[in-house]
C-alpha positions in Angstrom: 127.7 147.4 107.4 126.1 150.9 107.3 125.0 153.1 104.5 126.0 156.8 104.5 123.6 159.0 102.6 124.3 162.8 102.3 121.4 165.0 103.2 120.6 168.7 103.2 120.6 170.9 106.3 116.8 171.2 106.0 116.5 167.6 107.3 118.6 168.1 110.5 115.6 168.5 112.7 114.0 165.3 111.4 117.3 163.5 111.7 117.8 164.6 115.3 114.3 163.4 116.2 115.1 160.0 114.8 118.7 159.7 115.6 118.3 156.1 116.8 117.6 155.3 113.1 119.7 157.9 111.2 122.6 158.3 113.6 124.3 161.6 114.6 127.0 162.0 111.8 126.9 165.5 110.5 125.3 165.9 107.1 125.0 162.1 106.6 122.2 159.7 107.3 123.9 156.6 108.8 121.6 153.5 108.4 122.2 149.8 109.0 122.2 148.2 105.6 120.2 145.2 106.9 117.5 147.6 108.2 117.4 149.5 105.0 117.0 146.4 102.9 114.3 145.1 105.1 112.3 148.3 104.9 112.9 148.6 101.1 111.8 145.0 100.6 108.5 145.6 102.5 108.0 148.9 100.6 108.5 147.3 97.2 106.4 144.3 97.9 103.5 146.6 98.7 104.0 149.1 95.9 104.5 146.4 93.2 100.8 145.8 93.4 100.4 149.1 91.5 100.8 148.2 87.7 102.6 151.5 87.1 105.3 150.7 89.8 105.5 147.0 89.4 108.4 146.9 87.0 110.5 149.3 89.1 109.8 147.4 92.3 110.6 144.1 90.8 114.0 145.4 89.6 114.8 146.6 93.1 113.7 143.3 94.6 115.9 141.4 92.1 119.0 143.3 93.2 118.6 144.2 96.9 115.8 142.3 98.5 116.0 140.8 102.1 115.1 137.2 101.5 113.9 136.6 105.1 111.4 139.4 104.5 110.5 138.6 100.9 109.8 134.9 101.7 107.6 135.5 104.8 104.1 134.0 104.7 101.4 133.0 107.1 101.2 129.3 108.2 97.9 127.5 109.0 97.9 129.0 112.5 98.3 132.5 111.2 101.9 132.8 112.3 104.6 134.4 110.1 107.0 131.8 108.8 109.2 130.8 105.9 108.3 127.7 103.9 110.6 127.8 100.9 114.3 128.0 100.2 115.9 131.2 98.9 117.9 129.1 96.3 115.4 129.4 93.4 115.2 133.2 93.9 119.0 133.5 93.8 119.1 131.4 90.6 116.5 133.7 89.1 118.2 136.9 90.2 121.6 135.8 88.9 119.9 134.8 85.6 118.8 138.4 85.2 122.3 139.9 85.6 124.2 141.0 82.5 127.3 138.8 82.0 129.8 138.5 79.3 130.0 134.7 79.5 126.6 133.0 80.2 128.3 130.0 81.7 129.8 132.2 84.5 126.3 132.2 86.0 127.0 128.7 87.3 130.0 129.9 89.4 128.2 133.0 90.7 125.2 130.9 91.8 127.4 128.4 93.5 129.3 131.2 95.3 126.0 132.9 96.5 124.6 129.6 97.8 127.8 128.2 99.2 127.5 125.1 97.0 130.4 122.6 97.4 129.7 120.7 94.2 130.8 122.9 91.2 130.6 122.4 87.5 133.3 123.1 85.0 131.6 126.0 83.2 134.3 126.4 80.6 134.1 122.7 79.6 130.3 122.9 79.5 130.4 125.9 77.2 133.2 124.4 75.0 131.2 121.2 74.5 127.9 123.1 74.0 126.0 121.6 76.9 122.6 123.2 77.8 123.0 126.0 80.4 119.5 125.3 81.7 120.3 121.6 82.2 123.6 122.5 83.8 121.8 124.8 86.3 119.3 122.0 87.1 122.2 119.6 87.7 124.0 122.1 89.9 120.7 122.5 92.0 120.2 118.8 92.5 123.9 117.7 93.0 124.1 120.0 95.9 121.2 118.2 97.6 118.4 120.6 96.9 114.8 119.2 96.9 112.7 119.1 93.7 109.1 117.9 93.8 108.6 115.0 91.5 104.9 114.2 91.8 102.3 114.5 89.0 100.5 117.3 90.9 103.7 119.4 90.7 104.2 118.9 87.0 104.8 121.9 84.9 105.9 121.6 81.3 109.6 122.4 81.0 109.1 123.3 77.4 106.8 126.2 78.3 108.9 127.4 81.2 112.5 128.7 81.6 114.8 127.0 84.2 114.2 129.8 86.7 110.4 129.6 86.7 110.7 125.8 86.7 112.8 125.8 89.9 110.5 128.3 91.6 107.4 126.2 90.8 108.8 122.8 91.5 111.2 123.3 94.5 109.9 122.2 97.9 107.5 124.9 99.3 106.3 123.1 102.5 109.2 123.4 104.9 108.1 123.6 108.5 110.7 125.7 110.2 110.9 125.5 114.0 110.3 128.6 116.2 113.8 130.1 115.6 115.0 133.4 114.2 117.4 131.9 111.6 114.7 130.2 109.5 116.6 130.5 106.2 119.7 129.2 107.8 117.7 126.1 109.0 116.3 125.6 105.5 119.8 126.0 104.0 120.7 122.8 105.8 117.7 121.0 104.5 119.5 119.3 101.7 120.7 115.7 100.9 124.3 115.1 101.8 125.1 112.7 98.9 123.3 112.6 95.5 123.8 110.9 92.2 122.0 111.8 89.0 121.2 108.8 86.8 118.8 108.0 84.0 116.1 106.7 86.4 116.2 109.8 88.6 117.9 111.3 91.7 119.7 108.7 93.8 120.4 109.1 97.5 119.9 107.2 100.8 118.5 107.6 104.2 116.2 106.0 106.8 112.8 104.9 105.4 110.0 104.8 107.9 106.5 103.3 107.9 104.1 105.3 110.0 101.7 103.4 112.3 99.7 104.3 115.3 98.4 107.9 115.8 99.1 109.0 119.4 95.8 109.8 121.2 94.4 110.1 124.7 97.6 111.6 126.1 95.5 113.5 128.8 94.7 110.2 130.5 98.3 109.6 131.4 99.4 111.3 134.7 102.3 113.7 133.9 105.5 113.6 136.0 106.1 116.1 138.8 107.5 119.5 137.9 111.3 119.4 137.6 114.2 121.7 136.6 115.2 123.5 133.4 118.1 122.0 131.6 118.7 122.4 127.8 115.0 121.7 127.6 112.5 123.6 129.8 110.9 121.9 132.7 107.6 122.0 130.9 109.0 120.3 127.8 110.6 117.7 129.9 107.4 117.1 131.8 105.3 116.6 128.6 107.9 114.4 127.0 108.0 112.3 130.2 104.2 112.1 130.1 104.5 110.9 126.4 107.1 108.2 127.4 104.8 106.9 130.2 101.9 106.8 127.8 103.9 104.8 125.2 105.5 102.5 127.8 104.9 98.7 127.6 102.4 98.8 130.4 100.1 101.1 128.4 100.6 100.0 124.8 102.5 96.8 124.5 106.1 95.7 123.8 106.3 97.3 120.3 106.2 100.7 122.0 108.8 100.0 124.6 111.8 101.1 122.5 110.4 104.6 121.8 109.4 105.1 125.4 112.9 104.1 126.6 114.5 106.3 123.9 112.6 109.3 125.2 113.6 108.6 128.8 117.2 108.2 127.7 117.1 111.4 125.8 115.7 113.2 128.9 118.4 111.7 131.1 121.0 112.9 128.5 119.5 116.4 128.7 119.8 116.4 132.4 123.4 115.4 132.3 124.4 117.8 129.5 125.6 120.6 131.7 127.9 123.2 130.1 129.1 121.0 127.2 128.9 122.4 123.7 125.7 121.5 122.0 126.2 119.0 119.2 124.2 119.1 116.0 122.4 115.9 117.1 121.4 117.4 120.4 120.4 120.7 118.8 118.2 119.0 116.2 116.6 116.7 118.7 115.8 119.7 121.0 114.2 121.6 118.1 112.0 118.6 117.2 111.2 117.9 120.9 109.8 121.4 121.1 107.6 120.7 118.0 106.4 117.5 119.6 105.4 119.3 122.8 103.6 122.0 120.9 101.7 119.4 119.0 100.7 117.8 122.3 99.1 121.0 123.3 96.7 121.1 120.3 93.1 120.0 120.1 93.0 116.3 121.2 90.2 115.7 118.6 92.7 116.3 115.9 95.9 114.5 117.0 99.1 115.5 115.3 101.5 112.9 116.5 102.1 109.5 114.8 104.7 106.8 115.5 107.1 105.5 112.9 109.1 102.3 112.6 112.2 101.9 110.4 111.7 99.6 107.5 114.3 96.8 107.9 115.7 94.6 105.1 113.2 91.9 106.1 110.4 94.4 106.3 108.6 92.7 109.2 105.4 94.7 108.9 103.8 95.2 112.2 106.6 93.9 114.3 109.5 96.4 113.9 109.6 98.6 117.1 108.6 102.2 116.9 111.6 104.6 117.1 110.2 107.9 115.7 107.5 110.4 116.4 106.3 112.4 113.4 104.3 115.6 113.5 101.4 116.4 111.2 101.3 120.1 110.3 98.6 122.1 112.2 95.3 122.1 110.3 95.9 118.9 108.4 94.7 115.4 109.1 96.5 112.1 108.8 95.7 110.2 105.6 94.2 106.8 105.9 96.5 105.3 103.2 99.8 103.8 104.2 102.2 106.6 105.0 106.0 106.6 104.6 108.7 109.1 105.6 112.4 109.4 104.4 114.8 111.0 106.8 118.5 111.7 106.1 120.7 113.4 108.8 124.4 114.1 108.5 126.5 116.1 111.0 128.9 118.8 109.8 132.0 116.7 110.5 130.8 114.1 108.0 129.8 116.4 105.1 132.2 117.5 102.4 131.4 121.2 102.9 131.3 121.2 106.8 127.6 122.1 106.9 125.1 119.7 108.6 122.4 118.3 106.4 118.9 117.1 107.5 116.0 116.0 105.4 112.6 114.7 106.6 110.1 114.1 103.9 106.7 112.4 103.7 106.8 110.3 100.6 104.8 108.0 98.5 106.4 104.6 97.9 106.0 103.3 94.4 105.9 99.5 94.5 106.6 97.2 97.4 108.9 97.8 100.4 110.3 94.3 99.7 111.3 95.1 96.1 114.9 94.8 95.2 117.0 97.8 94.3 116.5 101.4 95.3 113.0 102.2 96.6 111.2 104.6 94.2 109.8 107.6 96.0 107.6 110.5 95.2 107.9 113.6 97.5 104.7 114.8 99.1 105.7 117.3 101.7 108.1 118.2 104.5 107.3 116.6 107.9 109.0 117.2 111.2 109.8 114.4 113.6 111.8 113.3 116.7 113.5 110.1 115.8 116.1 107.8 117.3 118.5 105.5 115.5 122.1 104.2 115.7 124.8 103.0 113.4 123.1 99.6 113.1 119.8 101.1 111.9 119.0 100.0 108.3 119.9 102.5 105.6 117.8 102.4 102.4 118.9 103.4 99.0 116.2 105.4 97.2 115.5 107.0 93.9 113.3 110.0 93.1 112.1 109.4 89.5 112.4 112.5 87.3 109.3 114.7 87.3 107.1 114.4 84.2 107.8 118.0 83.3 111.4 117.0 82.5 110.6 113.9 80.4 110.2 115.6 77.1 
């Protein structure tokens, strides 16, 4: 889409000198709307620092901002990235629009975000349900992630729903090195959710993290090979990791993960021209993150192995089948660490969009306790993990944040 903006003849010379931006249409500037929004967003984000211009700039950002520009921030390595979803901003922007029926905001938000789960706005209005609670339900029922720990608590009484979502939605996404970062985050949702009195109910694979991977440099890397879906360098480093974790180096508990990496590399070599599946695409992204972590300072290792928690919870004996990646600049905690992952390909979701979640969590109570495991979300964590249809699925509950218990 392009914007056509009439201009006076006095600007012809300037336009001709910049025709790659403004085009050559007589008496009209012809500008790509995406370029215009990107530049306007950058301009308003700078000028809103001026108190006299803040209100005007905020109004423009509410109506025409480019989210992949507005949400950019620096990560711990000084690289520009996006660490939060655009969903809370869209909720807020729709909340500021003038509408005849307040309940229509639910449908507008759902349309903007491509939500599959919808609420009957007319019934909610007829039965006088709270619009704020309805918006929160819409957010959660579509798999969005809300922090529920005490450190993220903000009184819901002193905050409207839009500020509450902005402050308590997950803000620690670690997007891979791809252009479509917001598209990646849009898929970072739970596939199936229930809202019950005790909290948000869902299911996934629950992992206990164990050994930190160190001393990789002492393992001789394989010889240089060919590029496939993965580059030769990525394949070389993953092969080195598999050798390091093989039974000869570390013991039988590590054999599964070493074999899984080797099998993954064999699959990559045989992939050829076939269409890339979501499983392959996701593993390749995570493999790249593993390789990048292997290149970092060995005095601050970022890789840690994880074992699925089985129904019997055989602590210390379940084989490792996942490799999780600590964010650069952070150290692993000494306390017992757990991760919840939930991956669902597009063909198995109700809206045809793949879903993937990988969260470091705190486990409340014992892993052996009956019923859904009670979890508190700590942060996003990337990982390369391997499981099959026989891998244990764990039902979990995220207790409601204290800010909502009023």
